[in-house]
RODO-2510 file (C-alpha; in nm, 4 decimals, decimal comma):
residues 179
     n   res          X          Y          Z
     1     m    -0,0243    -0,0124    -0,0063
     2     k     0,2760     0,2393     0,0989
     3     a     0,4523     0,1613    -0,2434
     4     i     0,1521     0,2585    -0,4379
     5     l     0,1013     0,5833    -0,2581
     6     l     0,4591     0,6928    -0,3079
     7     a     0,4400     0,6027    -0,6928
     8     i     0,1225     0,8236    -0,7021
     9     i     0,2957     1,1169    -0,5133
    10     a     0,5957     1,0681    -0,7341
    11     l     0,3638     1,0679    -1,0413
    12     f     0,2147     1,3977    -0,9289
    13     s     0,5233     1,5704    -0,8370
    14     a     0,6760     1,4973    -1,1616
    15     e     0,3977     1,5993    -1,3368
    16     a     0,3769     1,9231    -1,1552
    17     f     0,7452     2,0133    -1,1296
    18     s     0,8404     1,8653    -1,5305
    19     e     1,1149     2,0556    -1,6821
    20     i     1,0008     2,3633    -1,8923
    21     e     1,0872     2,3276    -2,2646
    22     p     1,3355     2,5768    -2,3244
    23     l     1,2649     2,8930    -2,5443
    24     g     1,4321     2,9620    -2,8717
    25     p     1,6405     3,2918    -2,9305
    26     d     1,2914     3,4872    -3,0578
    27     e     1,0173     3,2892    -2,8584
    28     g     0,8443     3,3668    -2,5126
    29     y     0,6122     3,1897    -2,2777
    30     v     0,2546     3,2988    -2,3036
    31     a    -0,0218     3,2423    -2,0560
    32     i    -0,3301     3,2052    -2,2310
    33     a    -0,6543     3,2188    -2,0524
    34     l    -1,0042     3,1661    -2,1776
    35     y    -1,3382     3,1563    -2,0321
    36     s    -1,6645     3,0384    -2,2023
    37     k    -2,0088     3,1485    -2,0718
    38     g    -2,1844     2,9057    -2,3418
    39     y    -2,0212     2,6687    -2,6008
    40     s    -1,7399     2,7585    -2,8111
    41     e    -1,6324     2,4944    -3,0539
    42     s    -1,2837     2,6694    -3,1106
    43     i    -1,1339     3,0075    -3,0476
    44     v    -0,8500     3,1148    -3,3225
    45     l    -0,5475     3,3153    -3,2244
    46     k    -0,3214     3,4343    -3,5029
    47     g     0,0042     3,6199    -3,5369
    48     n     0,1834     3,8169    -3,7687
    49     s     0,3637     3,5769    -3,9609
    50     f     0,2451     3,3068    -4,1741
    51     g     0,1290     2,9833    -4,0374
    52     n     0,1343     3,1238    -3,6872
    53     k    -0,2217     3,0096    -3,5863
    54     h    -0,3410     2,8412    -3,2876
    55     t    -0,6650     2,6809    -3,1840
    56     f    -0,8191     2,6343    -2,8696
    57     g    -1,1451     2,4418    -2,7434
    58     p    -1,4196     2,3323    -2,7208
    59     l    -1,5126     2,4990    -2,3797
    60     n    -1,8922     2,4906    -2,2424
    61     y    -1,9110     2,6983    -1,9458
    62     s    -1,5465     2,6511    -1,8231
    63     q    -1,2210     2,7858    -1,8539
    64     h    -0,8858     2,6855    -2,0230
    65     i    -0,5636     2,8570    -1,8650
    66     e    -0,2175     2,7255    -2,0124
    67     v     0,1074     2,8115    -2,0646
    68     i     0,2838     2,7882    -2,4187
    69     k     0,5751     2,8641    -2,6289
    70     m     0,5208     3,1246    -2,9172
    71     p     0,7329     3,3314    -3,1336
    72     a     0,7702     3,6846    -3,0261
    73     g     0,5293     3,9419    -3,2359
    74     t     0,1979     4,0497    -3,2305
    75     y    -0,1103     3,8362    -3,1704
    76     s    -0,5002     3,8739    -3,2279
    77     w    -0,8187     3,6701    -3,1235
    78     t    -0,9630     3,6455    -3,4866
    79     e    -1,2614     3,3774    -3,4794
    80     v    -1,4996     3,1715    -3,2664
    81     y    -1,6817     2,8744    -3,4160
    82     e    -1,9719     2,7417    -3,2323
    83     r    -2,1452     2,4200    -3,3373
    84     t    -2,5410     2,4109    -3,3005
    85     g    -2,7900     2,1278    -3,4009
    86     s    -2,7122     1,7639    -3,3203
    87     l    -2,6365     1,4496    -3,5532
    88     k    -2,9790     1,2858    -3,4729
    89     n    -3,1677     1,5365    -3,6739
    90     g    -2,8733     1,5945    -3,9268
    91     n    -2,9094     1,9862    -3,8440
    92     l    -2,5482     2,0027    -3,7587
    93     l    -2,4227     2,3700    -3,8112
    94     k    -2,0970     2,5364    -3,7572
    95     v    -2,1462     2,9232    -3,6880
    96     y    -1,8462     3,1364    -3,7483
    97     y    -1,7801     3,4823    -3,5517
    98     d    -1,5419     3,7202    -3,7081
    99     l    -1,3504     3,9084    -3,4318
   100     s    -1,0815     4,0478    -3,6623
   101     d    -1,2311     4,4046    -3,6187
   102     d    -1,2572     4,4084    -3,2429
   103     n    -0,9098     4,4749    -3,1428
   104     l    -0,8471     4,1763    -2,9385
   105     t    -0,4539     4,1748    -2,9783
   106     f    -0,1791     4,1346    -2,7470
   107     s     0,2033     4,1217    -2,7803
   108     v     0,4669     3,8391    -2,7017
   109     k     0,8314     3,9613    -2,5790
   110     p     1,0962     3,7010    -2,6163
   111     g     1,2496     3,5397    -2,3330
   112     v     0,9732     3,6184    -2,0580
   113     l     0,6635     3,5177    -1,9707
   114     n     0,3782     3,6954    -2,1550
   115     y     0,0653     3,8043    -1,9607
   116     t    -0,2266     3,8521    -2,2228
   117     g    -0,5486     3,9089    -2,0447
   118     l    -0,8441     3,6933    -1,9859
   119     l    -1,0571     3,6055    -2,3118
   120     m    -1,4074     3,6186    -2,2051
   121     i    -1,6627     3,4583    -2,4610
   122     e    -2,0568     3,5167    -2,3481
   123     k    -2,3200     3,3569    -2,5938
   124     l    -2,6352     3,5550    -2,5079
   125     g    -2,8968     3,4203    -2,7192
   126     s    -2,8047     3,4294    -3,0782
   127     r    -2,5360     3,7357    -3,0194
   128     l    -2,1838     3,6525    -2,8806
   129     q    -1,9822     3,8904    -2,6905
   130     v    -1,6094     3,8704    -2,6850
   131     r    -1,3919     4,0961    -2,4495
   132     q    -1,0202     4,1189    -2,3451
   133     l    -1,0209     4,1564    -1,9668
   134     n    -0,7373     4,2230    -1,7596
   135     r    -0,7464     3,9805    -1,4894
   136     a    -0,3868     4,0060    -1,3834
   137     s    -0,4512     3,8854    -1,0409
   138     i    -0,6525     3,6091    -1,0852
   139     i    -0,4781     3,4712    -1,3670
   140     l    -0,1400     3,5117    -1,1875
   141     k    -0,2598     3,3348    -0,8872
   142     i    -0,3883     3,0342    -1,0870
   143     l    -0,0626     3,0214    -1,2993
   144     e     0,1258     3,0342    -0,9458
   145     q    -0,0983     2,7295    -0,8130
   146     d    -0,0957     2,5267    -1,1703
   147     h     0,2020     2,6156    -1,3450
   148     p     0,4674     2,6611    -1,0506
   149     g     0,7558     2,6462    -1,2631
   150     y     0,7137     3,0009    -1,4476
   151     i     0,6362     3,2254    -1,2164
   152     g     0,9533     3,3617    -0,9939
   153     k     1,1648     3,1841    -1,2608
   154     f     1,1016     3,4080    -1,5682
   155     d     1,0129     3,7965    -1,5793
   156     v     0,6533     3,8186    -1,6187
   157     v     0,5481     4,1157    -1,8593
   158     n     0,1876     4,2764    -1,9626
   159     g     0,1280     4,1953    -2,3175
   160     i    -0,2061     4,3879    -2,3392
   161     y    -0,0989     4,6986    -2,1199
   162     p     0,2864     4,7363    -2,1532
   163     n     0,3153     5,0335    -1,8979
   164     d     0,0534     4,8864    -1,6706
   165     h     0,2778     4,8287    -1,3376
   166     y     0,0328     4,6141    -1,1398
   167     i     0,2342     4,2757    -1,2128
   168     d     0,5281     4,4120    -1,0539
   169     f     0,3131     4,5170    -0,7427
   170     y     0,1828     4,1507    -0,7330
   171     l     0,5190     3,9823    -0,7923
   172     t     0,6769     4,2022    -0,5287
   173     h     0,3903     4,2250    -0,2656
   174     a     0,1206     3,9755    -0,3109
   175     l     0,3530     3,6602    -0,4145
   176     k     0,6335     3,7197    -0,1803
   177     g     0,4250     3,8335     0,0987
   178     g     0,5148     4,2254     0,0917
   179     e     0,8899     4,1835     0,1951
***
């Protein structure tokens, strides 16, 4: 019984503190945070270079937070797809929402952890509202708990509001107990 318990603890410890994949010379880590109030089949993020596209989802009244490597540059949330209907009645339909005019952008700097805000997707009847919210304290706390290898090891920069000093304040006071 002890051997099984130790094996389970070792597995979770190895997973939680696994080695972070090294960055290339023009790459940064990006904290992707999405929350969907309703169903979103896929959410598309496009970078400023050819072939630099990422798709996230599906989300259904849920959140998605992860840290990924991305080339430095400017990124925009451009599309949300929603699947409606069912396979039973043969009315499977994919609805497309174009976000390209909504200015949902952020920048990625190389060699750091880039905070990109929280992309909030809300389904309101037949309408979709998408906003990029600044929820730094919440997202940083989740990253601290769920991805502990990044906070403290890498500088954190604000990719949506580069002149906002809150992240520095948080890392100095909230994370370290105000020392």
